C-alpha positions in Angstrom: 37.5 -50.9 45.0 34.8 -49.6 44.5 33.6 -46.0 43.1 33.1 -44.4 46.7 36.3 -46.0 47.8 38.0 -45.0 45.3 36.6 -41.5 45.3 37.2 -41.2 49.0 40.8 -42.4 48.2 41.6 -39.9 46.2 39.4 -36.5 47.0 39.0 -37.5 50.7 36.0 -37.3 53.1 32.6 -35.6 51.2 31.8 -32.6 53.1 28.7 -31.5 51.5 26.6 -31.8 48.9 23.8 -30.1 47.1 21.2 -33.0 45.3 18.8 -31.5 42.7 15.8 -32.2 45.3 17.3 -29.4 47.1 17.9 -26.9 44.6 14.2 -27.4 43.7 13.1 -27.0 46.8 15.1 -23.7 47.5 14.2 -21.8 44.8 17.8 -22.7 43.1 16.3 -24.6 40.1 12.0 -24.4 39.0 10.8 -27.7 37.9 8.9 -27.3 34.6 9.0 -31.3 33.5 5.1 -31.3 32.8 5.8 -28.1 29.9 8.5 -30.4 28.8 6.1 -33.3 28.7 3.7 -31.3 26.5 6.5 -30.0 24.2 8.0 -33.4 24.0 10.6 -34.0 26.3 10.7 -37.1 28.2 13.0 -36.7 30.6 12.0 -34.3 34.3 13.2 -31.1 33.4 14.1 -27.9 35.4 15.7 -24.2 34.7 17.4 -22.0 36.8 16.3 -19.5 38.7 18.1 -17.2 35.8 16.0 -18.7 33.3 12.7 -18.7 35.2 13.1 -15.0 35.7 13.8 -14.5 31.6 10.1 -16.9 31.4 8.4 -15.0 34.6 9.2 -11.0 33.3 6.0 -9.8 33.2 4.7 -6.4 33.6 2.9 -5.5 36.8 -0.6 -4.9 35.3 -0.8 -8.3 33.7 -3.7 -10.1 35.6 -3.4 -13.4 36.5 -4.7 -15.8 33.7 -3.1 -13.4 31.7 0.6 -14.1 33.1 0.1 -17.1 33.5 -1.2 -17.4 29.9 2.0 -15.5 29.1 4.6 -17.9 31.2 3.3 -20.5 29.5 4.3 -19.4 26.0 7.5 -18.1 26.9 8.5 -21.6 29.2 7.2 -23.3 25.1 9.6 -21.2 23.4 12.6 -22.0 25.6 11.7 -25.8 25.5 10.9 -26.1 21.6 14.3 -23.8 21.2 15.6 -26.6 22.8 14.1 -29.7 21.4 14.8 -27.8 17.9 18.6 -27.5 18.9 18.5 -31.1 19.9 16.4 -32.7 16.8 19.4 -30.7 14.6 22.4 -33.1 16.1 23.6 -30.4 17.9 24.7 -33.3 21.4 25.5 -36.2 19.5 29.1 -37.1 21.4 28.1 -34.6 24.2 25.6 -34.3 27.1 24.8 -30.2 26.1 23.3 -28.2 23.5 23.2 -24.5 23.1 20.4 -22.4 22.1 18.6 -19.2 21.5 15.6 -18.3 23.2 13.4 -15.5 24.2 16.4 -12.9 23.2 19.3 -15.2 25.0 21.7 -17.3 24.9 20.9 -20.6 26.9 22.2 -24.3 27.1 20.9 -27.3 28.6 22.4 -30.2 29.8 21.1 -33.6 30.4 22.8 -35.7 33.2 22.3 -38.0 35.8 19.4 -36.6 38.5 20.1 -37.7 42.6 18.8 -41.2 41.5 21.6 -41.5 38.2 18.2 -41.4 36.0 18.8 -38.7 33.3 17.4 -35.4 34.0 17.8 -32.1 31.7 18.8 -28.4 33.3 18.3 -25.4 31.4 20.7 -22.7 31.9 22.1 -19.7 30.7 25.3 -18.7 29.5 27.4 -18.4 32.1 25.7 -20.6 34.6 26.2 -23.8 36.4 
């Protein structure tokens, strides 16, 4: 018996599934993979809309160029704080790491994406 059959027998037919790709397309998740790669994170990385709101919280008076620079700096702060927490060994035996960035408690989880390849999702405390 394969996993799909066993799951169906235990829980019944799947009613609905919401993929990571759909969450990215809907804006529920924001892809920060390119920035993550520059910070040294090798897996595709996304943050929740709540984390992105912290990164993208800019005064209306900022020019587009300045806003882009500030946004990049804030995203880099989040990603570097996450990477530092991982390097401190906070993830041994777990798929989750907690850290502080932008004055908030954040956490990241590494797990299988839509294709079962590892992906990272950065969230605010209380989001999942």
